[in-house]
C-alpha positions in Angstrom: 0.5 -1.9 -29.5 0.8 -4.5 -26.8 3.1 -3.5 -24.0 6.2 -5.7 -23.7 6.5 -7.7 -20.5 9.9 -8.4 -18.8 10.3 -11.7 -20.8 9.9 -10.0 -24.1 12.5 -7.4 -23.2 15.2 -10.1 -22.9 15.4 -10.6 -26.6 16.4 -7.0 -27.2 19.3 -7.6 -24.8 20.5 -10.6 -26.8 19.1 -13.4 -24.6 16.8 -16.2 -25.6 14.4 -17.8 -23.2 14.0 -21.6 -23.4 11.3 -23.4 -21.5 12.7 -26.0 -19.1 9.7 -28.3 -19.2 7.7 -30.6 -21.4 4.4 -32.4 -21.1 2.0 -33.7 -23.7 -0.9 -31.5 -22.5 1.2 -28.4 -23.0 1.8 -29.3 -26.6 -1.9 -30.2 -27.3 -3.8 -27.5 -25.4 -2.1 -24.5 -27.0 -0.3 -23.5 -23.8 3.2 -23.8 -25.3 2.1 -22.1 -28.5 0.7 -19.2 -26.4 4.0 -18.8 -24.5 5.8 -18.7 -27.8 3.5 -16.0 -29.1 3.1 -13.9 -25.9 6.3 -14.5 -23.8 9.0 -14.8 -26.4 9.8 -18.4 -25.6 12.1 -19.5 -28.4 13.3 -23.0 -27.3 12.7 -25.9 -25.0 14.8 -28.2 -22.9 14.0 -31.6 -21.3 15.7 -34.1 -19.0 14.9 -37.4 -17.3 13.4 -35.7 -14.2 11.1 -33.6 -16.4 9.9 -36.6 -18.4 9.5 -38.7 -15.2 7.2 -36.0 -13.8 5.3 -35.7 -17.1 4.9 -39.3 -18.0 4.6 -41.1 -14.7 2.7 -38.5 -12.7 0.0 -37.5 -15.1 -2.7 -39.2 -17.2 -1.5 -37.4 -20.4 0.2 -40.4 -21.8 -2.2 -43.2 -20.8 -3.9 -43.4 -24.2 -0.6 -43.3 -26.1 0.9 -45.9 -23.8 -2.1 -48.2 -24.4 -1.7 -47.9 -28.1 2.0 -48.7 -28.0 1.3 -51.8 -25.9 -1.4 -52.9 -28.3 1.2 -52.7 -31.1 3.9 -54.4 -29.1 2.8 -56.0 -25.8 6.4 -57.0 -25.1 7.8 -53.5 -25.4 10.2 -52.7 -22.5 10.0 -49.6 -20.4 13.0 -47.9 -22.1 11.5 -48.3 -25.6 8.1 -47.1 -24.4 9.8 -44.0 -22.9 11.6 -43.3 -26.1 8.5 -43.6 -28.2 6.6 -41.2 -25.9 9.4 -38.8 -25.5 10.3 -38.7 -29.2 6.7 -37.8 -30.1 6.7 -35.0 -27.5 10.0 -33.7 -28.8 8.8 -33.8 -32.4 5.6 -31.8 -31.6 7.7 -29.2 -29.6 10.2 -29.0 -32.5 7.4 -28.4 -34.9 6.0 -25.6 -32.7 9.5 -24.0 -32.6 10.2 -24.5 -36.3 8.9 -21.1 -37.4 11.4 -19.5 -35.0 14.2 -21.7 -36.4 13.3 -20.8 -40.0 12.9 -17.1 -39.2 16.3 -16.9 -37.5 18.1 -19.1 -40.1 18.8 -21.7 -37.5 20.0 -19.3 -34.8 17.2 -20.2 -32.4 14.1 -22.4 -32.0 15.7 -25.5 -30.7 14.3 -28.4 -28.6 16.7 -30.6 -26.6 16.6 -34.4 -26.0 19.0 -36.1 -23.7 20.8 -39.4 -24.4 20.3 -41.9 -21.7 22.1 -40.7 -18.5 23.4 -44.3 -18.1 25.8 -43.5 -21.0 27.6 -40.6 -19.3 30.8 -42.7 -19.0 30.6 -44.3 -22.4 31.9 -42.2 -25.4 31.1 -44.7 -28.2 27.5 -45.4 -27.0 26.8 -41.7 -26.4 27.8 -41.1 -30.0 25.6 -43.9 -31.3 22.7 -42.9 -29.2 23.0 -39.3 -30.3 23.1 -40.3 -34.0 20.1 -42.6 -33.6 18.0 -40.1 -31.7 18.8 -37.3 -34.2 17.8 -39.5 -37.1 14.7 -40.8 -35.4 13.3 -37.4 -34.3 14.1 -36.1 -37.8 13.9 -32.4 -37.1 16.7 -30.0 -38.0 16.0 -28.0 -34.8 16.7 -30.9 -32.4 19.7 -30.6 -30.1 21.1 -33.8 -28.6 22.0 -33.4 -24.9 25.4 -34.8 -23.9 26.9 -34.4 -20.5 30.3 -32.6 -20.3 32.0 -35.6 -18.5 35.4 -36.8 -19.6 33.8 -39.4 -21.8 31.1 -37.0 -23.0 33.5 -34.4 -24.4 34.8 -36.5 -27.3 31.2 -37.5 -28.1 30.3 -33.8 -28.3 33.1 -33.2 -30.8 32.2 -36.2 -32.8 28.5 -35.3 -33.1 29.3 -31.7 -34.1 31.7 -33.1 -36.8 28.7 -35.0 -38.3 26.5 -31.9 -38.4 24.4 -32.9 -35.3 23.3 -30.1 -33.0 24.5 -30.6 -29.4 23.4 -29.2 -26.1 26.5 -29.8 -23.8 25.0 -30.2 -20.3 26.0 -30.6 -16.7 28.8 -28.0 -16.8 29.8 -26.5 -13.5 33.4 -25.4 -13.7 35.5 -23.2 -16.0 37.4 -26.3 -17.0 34.1 -27.8 -18.1 33.5 -24.6 -20.1 36.9 -24.8 -21.8 36.5 -28.5 -22.6 33.1 -28.0 -24.2 34.0 -24.9 -26.2 37.1 -26.5 -27.7 35.2 -29.7 -28.4 32.8 -27.6 -30.4 35.7 -26.0 -32.3 37.3 -29.4 -32.9 34.0 -30.7 -34.3 33.5 -27.7 -36.6 37.0 -28.0 -38.0 36.5 -31.7 -38.8 33.1 -30.9 -40.3 34.7 -28.2 -42.5 37.5 -30.6 -43.5 34.9 -33.1 -44.6 33.1 -30.5 -46.7 30.2 -30.1 -44.4 28.0 -27.0 -44.1 29.0 -25.2 -40.9 25.9 -22.9 -41.0 23.7 -25.9 -40.5 25.0 -27.0 -37.1 24.4 -25.3 -33.7 25.3 -25.8 -30.1 24.8 -24.5 -26.6 27.0 -24.9 -23.5 24.7 -25.5 -20.5 26.4 -24.0 -17.5 24.5 -24.7 -14.2 24.1 -21.9 -11.7 22.0 -22.3 -8.6 23.5 -25.6 -7.6 26.9 -23.9 -7.4 25.6 -21.6 -4.7 24.0 -24.5 -2.8 27.3 -26.4 -2.4 29.5 -23.4 -1.9 27.1 -21.8 0.6 27.3 -25.0 2.7 31.1 -24.8 2.7 31.1 -21.1 3.6 28.6 -21.7 6.4 30.9 -24.5 7.8 33.7 -21.9 8.1 31.2 -19.5 9.7 33.4 -16.4 9.7 32.0 -12.9 8.8 34.0 -12.9 5.6 32.8 -16.4 4.6 29.2 -15.7 5.4 29.3 -12.5 3.4 30.2 -14.6 0.3 27.1 -16.7 0.4 25.0 -16.4 -2.8 27.9 -15.0 -4.8 29.6 -18.0 -6.4 26.8 -19.1 -8.8 26.6 -15.7 -10.6 30.4 -15.1 -10.3 31.2 -18.5 -11.9 28.8 -17.8 -14.7 30.3 -14.4 -15.3 33.7 -15.9 -15.4 32.5 -18.5 -17.9 31.0 -15.8 -20.1 34.4 -14.0 -20.1 35.9 -17.3 -21.4 33.2 -17.4 -24.1 34.1 -13.9 -25.3 37.7 -14.9 -25.5 37.2 -18.2 -27.3 34.8 -16.9 -29.8 36.7 -13.7 -30.4 39.9 -15.4 -31.3 41.4 -16.2 -34.7 40.6 -19.9 -34.6 36.9 -19.2 -34.4 37.0 -16.3 -36.9 38.3 -18.7 -39.5 35.3 -21.0 -38.8 32.9 -18.1 -38.7 34.1 -17.1 -42.2 32.9 -20.6 -43.3 29.4 -20.0 -41.8 29.9 -21.2 -38.2 27.9 -19.7 -35.3 29.1 -19.2 -31.8 28.2 -21.8 -29.2 26.0 -19.8 -26.9 26.3 -20.2 -23.1 23.0 -21.5 -21.7 22.3 -20.8 -18.0 20.7 -23.8 -16.5 19.4 -24.6 -13.0 18.2 -21.0 -12.7 15.5 -21.4 -10.2 16.6 -20.0 -6.8 16.9 -23.0 -4.4 17.5 -20.8 -1.4 14.3 -19.0 -0.4 16.4 -16.2 1.2 17.5 -15.2 -2.4 15.5 -13.2 -4.9 13.5 -15.7 -6.9 14.7 -14.2 -10.2 18.3 -13.8 -9.1 19.8 -16.2 -11.7 17.9 -14.5 -14.5 18.4 -10.8 -13.6 22.2 -11.2 -13.0 22.9 -13.2 -16.2 21.3 -11.2 -19.0 23.6 -10.5 -21.9 24.3 -11.0 -25.6 24.5 -14.5 -27.2 23.1 -16.3 -24.2 20.2 -18.5 -23.4 18.4 -18.9 -20.0 16.4 -22.1 -19.7 13.7 -21.4 -17.0 11.3 -23.7 -15.3 7.6 -22.6 -15.2 7.8 -21.0 -11.8 10.8 -18.9 -12.7 9.2 -17.8 -16.0 6.1 -16.6 -14.1 8.2 -14.9 -11.4 10.3 -13.0 -14.0 7.3 -12.0 -16.0 5.7 -10.7 -12.9 8.5 -8.7 -11.3 11.8 -9.3 -13.1 14.0 -6.5 -14.2 15.5 -6.8 -17.7 19.0 -5.2 -17.7 22.3 -6.4 -19.3 24.1 -7.2 -16.1 26.2 -10.1 -17.3 29.1 -8.0 -18.4 28.9 -5.7 -15.3 31.1 -6.0 -12.2 33.0 -8.9 -13.7 36.3 -8.0 -11.9 34.4 -8.0 -8.6 33.0 -11.5 -9.4 36.5 -12.8 -10.2 37.7 -11.3 -6.9 34.9 -13.0 -5.0 35.9 -16.4 -6.5 39.5 -15.8 -5.3 38.3 -14.9 -1.9 36.4 -18.2 -1.6 39.5 -20.2 -2.7 41.6 -18.2 -0.2 39.3 -19.4 2.6 40.5 -23.0 1.8 37.5 -24.1 -0.2 38.5 -26.1 -3.3 36.7 -24.8 -6.4 37.9 -27.9 -8.4 36.7 -30.4 -5.8 33.3 -28.9 -5.3 32.5 -28.4 -9.0 33.7 -31.9 -9.8 31.4 -33.1 -7.0 28.5 -31.2 -8.6 29.0 -32.9 -11.9 29.3 -36.3 -10.4 26.1 -35.7 -8.4 24.4 -34.3 -11.4 25.1 -37.4 -13.5 23.9 -39.6 -10.6 20.8 -37.6 -10.1 19.8 -37.8 -13.8 20.6 -41.6 -13.8 18.4 -42.1 -10.7 15.6 -40.0 -12.3 15.8 -42.2 -15.4 15.6 -45.4 -13.4 12.6 -44.0 -11.5 11.0 -43.1 -14.8 11.4 -46.6 -16.1 10.1 -48.1 -12.9 7.1 -45.8 -13.0 6.5 -46.7 -16.6 6.5 -50.4 -15.8 3.9 -49.7 -13.1 1.8 -47.6 -15.4 2.1 -50.4 -18.1 0.4 -52.8 -15.7 -2.2 -50.3 -14.8 -3.2 -49.4 -18.4 -3.0 -53.1 -19.5 -5.3 -54.1 -16.7 
């Protein structure tokens, strides 16, 4: 019998590993299939930065791009991107489909984001989510919608139509509450309309390492011994606090009524789990956040690191009171939790929008190259 590696052990502790990366070559050369078979990868996430890196900075897509331009020489960069991205997502979803079928829809999902330029437009986010879900035409697709003020009603609306949603760019406990209740609102509407609750799924993507980046900077600006001792604590503490909210929301009577109709919990997904600070253990945001009903979406470097030297233990539900106390200590130092987490979401939306603009500009340049 093959010995389990650290990645394989996470499944026994109730956590799924999703691959935070996509590229045409991974789908065609068997690399992703191998990771599914050997490393217990059970899902995949994408974002504009990942697609920019894949499409604009490799030759993987040159042939496909040439064919698209032959069919429609006037195609704009955004339609070219969608065609290329949708094909990748379909292939990834097909690779994950056996997992989806085996788990009765509990796992095996692939995420595709609506255009980041729609983050402040509810109606257009809903329309884009519907269109992409229909075009990809895979039951194990999740549509990524940011947890902005305008994104929250879009999340509820799509869930109410039976469309799977990955709620993304969540940084605060308020974001968590907003997303969890949007999911419940959507499920209740779906049930009222006679929909099948067992056929819709969702994850709540809570970002981790970026929280430490911004709070560490604020703590270092204070510079006291107490402040400096709290560096590297907020990312994990914030996630543990969110998980406690998850346990409360999905353990209450409101959800129990939906569960009786076939609904699944909306799993917390830990995003941004590569350690940005080289002073921190490179698998910090994996090891500290392992627990039941969770997903960790890891970039390639983090997957390799955890496979090599990660320790698989259920630490998510350990030392929660200490984590909450550390959050209070940070606030007591005069650092505004609300202000900094709001800043993180604003910056996150802007960063994805810039990555999307860069992707389109790079595609325009590549179009000229392959046409020439």
